[in-house]
C-alpha positions as CSV (number, residue, x, y, z in Angstrom):
1,M,-2.1,1.3,30.8
2,T,-4.1,1.5,27.6
3,E,-3.9,-1.7,25.5
4,F,-3.8,-1.0,21.7
5,A,-2.4,-2.6,18.6
6,H,-1.7,-0.8,15.2
7,L,-3.7,-2.8,12.6
8,H,-3.2,-0.6,9.5
9,L,0.4,0.2,8.8
10,H,2.7,0.6,5.7
11,T,6.4,0.0,5.6
12,G,8.8,0.8,2.8
13,F,7.5,-2.2,0.9
14,S,4.3,-0.1,0.2
15,L,6.5,1.2,-2.6
16,L,7.1,5.0,-2.6
17,D,4.3,5.5,-0.1
18,G,5.2,3.8,3.2
19,A,8.3,5.2,4.9
20,C,8.8,2.9,7.8
21,R,11.8,0.6,7.9
22,V,10.8,-2.8,9.3
23,D,13.4,-3.1,12.1
24,E,13.1,0.5,13.2
25,L,9.3,0.0,13.3
26,L,9.6,-3.1,15.4
27,D,12.0,-1.5,17.8
28,Q,9.6,1.4,18.2
29,V,6.7,-0.9,18.9
30,V,8.7,-2.6,21.7
31,E,9.7,0.8,23.1
32,L,6.0,1.9,23.2
33,G,5.0,-1.2,25.1
34,M,2.8,-2.8,22.5
35,S,2.8,-6.6,22.2
36,S,1.3,-6.9,18.7
37,V,1.4,-5.0,15.4
38,A,0.1,-5.6,11.9
39,V,1.7,-4.7,8.6
40,T,-0.7,-4.1,5.7
41,E,1.2,-3.1,2.5
42,H,-0.7,-1.6,-0.5
43,G,-1.7,-4.6,-2.6
44,N,1.4,-6.8,-1.8
45,M,3.0,-9.0,0.9
46,F,6.6,-8.2,0.1
47,S,7.5,-7.5,3.7
48,T,5.8,-10.5,5.3
49,V,8.7,-12.9,5.9
50,T,11.1,-10.2,7.2
51,F,8.4,-8.6,9.3
52,H,7.3,-12.0,10.8
53,D,10.7,-13.3,11.6
54,H,12.1,-10.0,13.0
55,A,9.0,-9.5,15.1
56,R,9.3,-12.9,16.6
57,E,12.9,-12.2,17.5
58,R,11.7,-9.3,19.6
59,G,8.9,-11.3,21.3
60,L,6.2,-9.5,19.3
61,N,3.1,-11.0,17.8
62,P,3.2,-10.2,14.1
63,I,-0.2,-9.9,12.4
64,L,0.2,-10.6,8.7
65,G,-2.1,-8.6,6.4
66,C,-2.6,-6.5,3.3
67,E,-4.5,-3.5,2.2
68,V,-6.0,-4.9,-0.9
69,Y,-7.7,-3.1,-3.8
70,V,-11.2,-4.2,-4.5
71,A,-12.6,-3.7,-8.0
72,P,-16.1,-2.1,-8.0
73,E,-17.5,-4.9,-10.0
74,S,-15.5,-7.8,-11.5
75,R,-11.7,-7.9,-11.3
76,F,-11.7,-8.9,-15.0
77,S,-13.4,-5.6,-16.0
78,K,-10.6,-3.4,-17.3
79,N,-11.6,-0.2,-18.9
80,S,-10.5,3.5,-18.7
81,N,-13.3,4.3,-16.3
82,A,-12.0,1.8,-13.8
83,R,-8.5,3.2,-13.4
84,D,-9.2,5.0,-10.1
85,A,-12.3,3.1,-9.0
86,A,-10.7,0.3,-6.9
87,H,-11.6,0.6,-3.2
88,H,-9.3,-0.2,-0.3
89,L,-9.9,-3.0,2.2
90,V,-7.7,-4.2,5.0
91,L,-7.4,-8.0,5.4
92,L,-5.6,-9.6,8.4
93,A,-4.8,-13.3,8.7
94,E,-6.3,-14.7,11.8
95,T,-5.3,-18.4,11.2
96,K,-2.8,-20.3,9.1
97,E,-5.7,-21.0,6.6
98,G,-6.3,-17.3,6.5
99,Y,-2.7,-16.6,5.7
100,H,-2.9,-19.0,2.8
101,N,-6.1,-17.5,1.6
102,L,-4.5,-14.0,1.8
103,I,-1.6,-15.2,-0.4
104,K,-4.2,-16.6,-2.9
105,L,-6.1,-13.3,-3.0
106,V,-3.0,-11.1,-3.3
107,S,-1.5,-13.3,-6.0
108,A,-4.8,-13.3,-8.0
109,G,-4.8,-9.5,-7.7
110,Y,-1.7,-9.5,-9.9
111,T,-2.4,-12.5,-12.2
112,E,-6.1,-11.9,-12.8
113,G,-7.2,-8.5,-11.7
114,F,-4.3,-6.2,-12.4
115,Y,-5.3,-2.9,-14.0
116,Y,-2.9,-0.1,-12.9
117,R,-2.8,-1.9,-9.5
118,P,-3.5,-5.4,-8.3
119,R,-7.3,-5.9,-7.7
120,I,-9.5,-8.5,-6.3
121,D,-13.3,-8.5,-6.2
122,K,-16.0,-9.6,-3.7
123,D,-16.6,-12.9,-5.5
124,L,-13.0,-13.9,-5.1
125,L,-12.9,-12.7,-1.5
126,A,-16.0,-14.9,-0.7
127,Q,-14.1,-17.9,-2.1
128,H,-11.1,-17.3,0.1
129,A,-12.6,-15.6,3.2
130,A,-11.9,-18.4,5.8
131,G,-9.5,-17.3,8.5
132,L,-9.5,-13.7,7.5
133,I,-10.5,-10.5,9.4
134,G,-11.5,-7.5,7.4
135,L,-11.4,-3.8,8.3
136,S,-13.3,-1.3,6.2
137,S,-10.1,0.8,5.6
138,C,-9.5,4.5,5.1
139,L,-11.3,7.3,3.2
140,K,-10.7,5.3,0.0
141,G,-12.6,2.3,1.4
142,E,-16.0,1.6,-0.2
143,I,-18.0,2.2,2.9
144,A,-16.2,5.4,3.7
145,T,-16.5,6.7,0.2
146,Q,-20.3,6.1,0.3
147,L,-20.6,7.8,3.7
148,R,-18.6,10.9,2.7
149,T,-20.9,11.3,-0.4
150,D,-24.0,11.1,1.7
151,K,-25.1,7.5,0.8
152,L,-25.8,6.0,4.2
153,N,-28.2,3.4,2.8
154,L,-25.7,2.2,0.3
155,A,-22.9,2.2,2.9
156,T,-25.1,0.0,5.1
157,K,-25.8,-2.4,2.3
158,T,-22.0,-2.6,1.5
159,A,-21.2,-3.3,5.2
160,A,-23.9,-6.0,5.2
161,T,-22.2,-7.6,2.2
162,F,-18.8,-7.7,3.9
163,K,-20.5,-9.1,7.0
164,D,-22.0,-11.9,5.0
165,I,-18.6,-12.7,3.3
166,L,-16.4,-12.5,6.4
167,G,-18.8,-13.1,9.2
168,S,-20.2,-10.8,11.9
169,E,-17.2,-11.5,14.2
170,N,-14.6,-10.9,11.5
171,F,-15.6,-7.7,9.9
172,F,-14.8,-4.4,11.7
173,L,-15.9,-0.9,10.7
174,E,-12.7,1.2,10.8
175,M,-12.4,4.6,12.3
176,Q,-9.6,7.0,11.6
177,D,-8.9,10.6,12.7
178,Q,-5.9,12.6,11.5
179,G,-7.8,15.8,11.6
180,I,-9.4,15.5,8.2
181,P,-13.0,16.8,8.2
182,E,-14.2,14.0,5.9
183,Q,-13.0,11.4,8.5
184,R,-15.4,12.9,11.1
185,I,-18.2,12.6,8.7
186,V,-17.3,8.9,8.1
187,N,-16.9,8.1,11.8
188,T,-20.2,9.6,12.6
189,G,-21.8,7.6,9.9
190,L,-20.2,4.3,11.0
191,V,-21.8,4.4,14.4
192,P,-25.4,3.7,13.3
193,I,-24.3,1.1,10.8
194,A,-22.4,-0.7,13.6
195,K,-25.6,-0.7,15.7
196,N,-27.9,-1.7,13.0
197,L,-25.8,-4.6,11.8
198,G,-24.2,-5.6,15.1
199,L,-20.7,-4.9,13.8
200,P,-17.8,-3.9,15.9
201,L,-15.8,-0.7,15.5
202,V,-12.0,-0.5,15.5
203,C,-9.7,2.5,15.3
204,T,-6.4,2.7,13.3
205,N,-4.0,5.4,12.3
206,D,-3.1,4.3,8.8
207,V,0.6,4.6,9.7
208,H,2.9,5.6,6.9
209,Y,6.0,6.9,8.8
210,L,7.4,6.4,12.3
211,S,7.6,9.8,13.8
212,Q,5.6,13.0,13.4
213,K,8.8,14.8,12.2
214,D,9.0,12.3,9.3
215,A,5.9,13.8,7.6
216,Q,7.9,16.1,5.3
217,A,10.2,13.3,4.2
218,H,7.2,11.2,3.5
219,D,5.7,14.0,1.4
220,V,8.9,14.0,-0.7
221,L,8.6,10.3,-1.1
222,L,5.1,10.7,-2.5
223,C,6.4,13.2,-5.0
224,I,9.0,10.7,-6.2
225,G,6.3,8.0,-6.5
226,T,4.0,10.2,-8.5
227,G,6.5,12.1,-10.6
228,K,5.6,15.5,-9.1
229,T,7.4,18.3,-7.3
230,V,6.5,19.6,-3.8
231,Q,5.6,22.9,-5.4
232,D,2.8,21.2,-7.4
233,D,-0.6,22.1,-5.9
234,K,-2.4,19.4,-7.9
235,R,-0.7,16.3,-6.6
236,L,-1.2,13.5,-4.1
237,R,-0.5,14.6,-0.6
238,Y,-1.5,13.5,2.9
239,H,-3.4,16.0,5.1
240,G,-1.2,17.1,8.1
241,D,1.4,15.2,10.0
242,Q,-0.6,12.6,12.0
243,F,0.1,9.4,10.0
244,Y,2.8,8.2,12.4
245,L,3.1,5.4,14.9
246,K,1.1,6.9,17.8
247,T,1.3,5.6,21.3
248,P,-1.6,3.7,22.8
249,K,-2.2,6.7,25.0
250,E,-2.4,9.0,22.0
251,M,-4.8,6.7,20.2
252,A,-7.0,6.4,23.3
253,A,-7.1,10.2,23.5
254,V,-8.1,10.6,19.9
255,F,-10.9,8.1,20.2
256,R,-11.9,8.8,23.8
257,E,-15.6,8.8,22.8
258,H,-15.1,5.3,21.4
259,P,-13.1,3.2,23.9
260,D,-14.5,0.0,22.4
261,A,-12.8,0.9,19.1
262,V,-9.5,1.1,21.0
263,S,-10.0,-2.2,22.9
264,N,-11.1,-4.0,19.8
265,T,-7.7,-3.6,18.2
266,V,-6.4,-6.0,20.8
267,R,-9.4,-8.2,20.4
């Protein structure tokens, strides 16, 4: 049986974006035979206590995390050009110290770095990196953004910076594949960076809803969150219907060319 753990996942506490209810999610994780799961809300840890306690009740290992927003420069820089410039980064607590550091980072995102969304920066991350594991995140991650705009050298430099901050054993280059052409460009670019810097690969599915059939309901949720209608062509939308809680077997099939990225989720 394939061993796999979802490490990038959003519940309803990723407000008006995640569509997973915590208890339904945990029941599904048990049903699919997985022993661990992470929750990584957008910029907050609102679900942490409920998720942790209810996962423990089911005999699951809850991995506490957050998909933070990282300002391109300083978190104190707040101007009109920075509105959409924050990059995504997944942080997971490996230890109790890491959990405390994650709380400090997320809190500072609101009290110091908030500009349209809670933001940290690399300097702050370096101050509170102990006990944390980082994943390079989705297409909105800094490394992915650089790779999909044909900036391999810059992406390598960014990966090296996160390696220095978090440590070579605690920073993973994150692969995703929901059928988006840009993801394949990114995944191809991550492989040489991993080899050059000695960094591990990991695969995630950026889960936003439980079942494939929930994709349409999630799309409506996005419209509510952005004040748009489903008929609006120029609105935020997710490509396809693959952002669901896939089985370990499904994830292994998607990343059959990178079995290490699958096994590293458990690592």
